[in-house]
C-alpha positions in Angstrom: -0.4 -19.4 4.3 -1.5 -19.1 0.6 -2.0 -15.7 -0.8 -5.6 -16.7 -1.8 -6.5 -17.3 1.8 -5.6 -13.8 2.8 -7.7 -12.0 0.2 -10.6 -10.1 1.8 -9.0 -9.9 5.2 -8.6 -6.5 6.7 -5.0 -5.5 7.2 -4.2 -3.5 10.3 -0.8 -2.3 11.6 0.0 -1.3 15.1 3.0 0.3 16.7 3.8 -0.6 20.3 5.8 2.2 22.0 7.1 3.1 25.4 10.1 3.4 27.7 12.5 0.5 28.0 11.6 -2.5 30.1 7.9 -1.7 30.4 6.9 -5.0 28.8 6.2 -4.0 25.2 7.8 -7.2 23.8 6.3 -9.4 26.5 2.8 -8.2 25.8 3.3 -8.6 22.0 4.9 -12.1 22.3 2.1 -13.2 24.8 -0.5 -12.1 22.2 1.2 -13.6 19.1 2.8 -16.8 20.6 0.8 -17.3 23.8 4.0 -17.4 25.9 5.4 -15.1 28.6 9.0 -14.0 28.2 10.4 -13.3 31.6 13.9 -12.2 30.7 14.7 -8.7 29.4 16.6 -8.4 26.2 16.4 -4.9 24.7 14.5 -4.8 21.5 15.9 -2.9 18.5 12.6 -3.3 16.5 10.8 -6.4 15.6 7.7 -6.9 13.5 5.1 -9.6 14.4 2.2 -10.9 12.3 -1.0 -12.6 13.6 -4.3 -13.6 12.1 -7.0 -12.4 14.5 -10.8 -13.0 14.6 -12.6 -9.8 15.5 -16.4 -9.6 15.4 -16.5 -12.6 13.1 -14.1 -11.1 10.6 -10.5 -12.2 10.0 -7.8 -9.5 10.3 -4.2 -9.8 9.5 -2.4 -7.8 12.1 1.1 -6.4 11.8 2.6 -5.4 15.2 5.7 -3.3 15.2 7.4 -3.8 18.6 9.7 -0.8 18.9 12.9 -0.2 20.8 12.5 1.4 24.2 12.4 5.2 24.1 13.2 8.0 26.5 12.3 11.7 26.6 15.1 12.5 24.1 14.5 9.8 21.6 13.6 10.9 18.1 10.2 9.6 16.9 10.8 6.9 14.3 9.4 8.6 11.1 8.5 5.2 9.5 5.8 4.9 12.2 4.0 8.0 11.0 3.1 6.2 7.7 0.8 3.3 7.2 0.2 2.6 10.9 -3.4 2.3 11.8 -3.1 2.5 15.6 -0.6 3.3 18.4 -0.3 1.4 21.7 1.6 3.5 24.3 2.8 1.3 27.2 4.1 2.3 30.6 4.8 0.2 33.7 2.7 0.8 36.7 5.9 0.2 38.7 7.8 3.0 37.0 7.0 6.7 37.4 9.7 7.5 34.7 7.9 5.3 32.2 4.7 7.2 32.8 6.4 10.5 32.2 8.2 9.2 29.0 4.9 8.0 27.5 3.7 11.6 27.7 6.8 12.7 25.7 6.2 9.9 23.1 2.6 11.0 22.7 3.6 14.6 22.0 6.2 13.4 19.4 3.7 11.1 17.9 1.1 13.8 17.2 3.9 16.1 15.8 5.1 13.4 13.5 1.8 12.2 12.1 0.5 15.7 11.7 -3.0 15.0 13.0 -4.8 15.9 16.2 -6.3 12.5 16.7 -5.0 9.0 16.0 -6.4 5.6 17.2 -4.5 5.4 20.5 -4.5 3.0 23.4 -2.7 3.8 26.7 -1.6 0.7 28.5 -0.5 0.4 32.1 1.4 -2.9 32.2 2.6 -5.0 35.1 -0.6 -4.7 37.1 0.2 -8.0 38.7 3.1 -6.4 40.6 0.7 -4.8 43.2 3.3 -4.2 45.9 5.6 -2.3 43.5 2.9 0.0 42.0 3.8 3.7 41.9 1.3 4.9 39.1 -2.3 4.5 40.1 -5.0 3.3 37.8 -6.7 6.7 38.3 -3.6 8.5 36.9 -3.6 6.3 33.8 -7.3 6.8 33.3 -6.9 10.6 33.7 -4.1 10.8 31.2 -6.0 8.7 28.7 -9.1 10.9 29.1 -6.9 14.0 28.5 -5.7 12.4 25.3 -9.2 11.1 24.4 -7.6 7.6 24.2 -8.7 4.2 25.4 -7.1 2.9 28.5 -6.4 -0.6 29.9 -4.2 -2.1 32.6 -2.5 -5.4 31.7 -0.2 -8.2 32.8 2.0 -9.7 30.1 1.9 -12.9 32.2 -1.7 -13.5 31.2 -2.7 -14.3 27.6 -6.2 -12.9 28.0 -4.8 -9.7 29.3 -2.7 -9.3 26.1 -5.6 -10.4 24.0 -7.9 -7.8 25.6 -5.3 -5.2 24.9 -5.1 -5.9 21.2 -8.9 -6.3 20.9 -9.3 -2.9 22.4 -6.6 -1.5 20.1 -8.5 -2.9 17.1 -11.7 -1.5 18.4 -10.1 2.0 18.5 -8.9 1.6 15.0 -12.2 0.4 13.7 -14.0 3.2 15.5 -12.1 5.6 13.4 -11.7 3.6 10.2 -14.4 1.0 10.2 -16.7 -1.0 12.5 -17.3 0.7 15.8 -19.0 -2.2 17.7 -17.0 -3.4 20.7 -16.0 -7.1 20.9 -14.3 -9.5 23.2 -11.3 -11.6 22.3 -11.5 -14.5 20.0 -8.7 -16.9 19.8 -7.5 -17.9 16.3 
């Protein structure tokens, strides 16, 4: 893409964080490449780029797909700088991932040095109904406690991943720009 074509587009950067094997990479790849990755290969860290139409305006999104974290992981300091929004993912099939996301949240706020950041809490793997151990109500309650947006997703579905990133962009624009909600537009 030519540099001239990018002029005037808003740049937004997101960090996708959570416990290992919750579907961070699957959600990101589904959104960026429109494909579901079924096999699990641990991510070290990978940065994705996507042009995205939101409320009739083109955005250049940078999505940092982070390595899986646990309660004892150190918060990656590079994510405290120049990141517009944070997406914290847990699996509805893993109580441990739900507990770890709480720890990540605490470390995030300590690291960025602010009481509020654009934040989206994501309960992934909602398609695995029989294996669910974290209720939707628990996810909503935690998001409300943090004053964060909340969504449940399935990385198997493109629109689910698209809705996730649309909502994340909405949260960023609410703090930094245009607060009007929008639905997903494919670009």
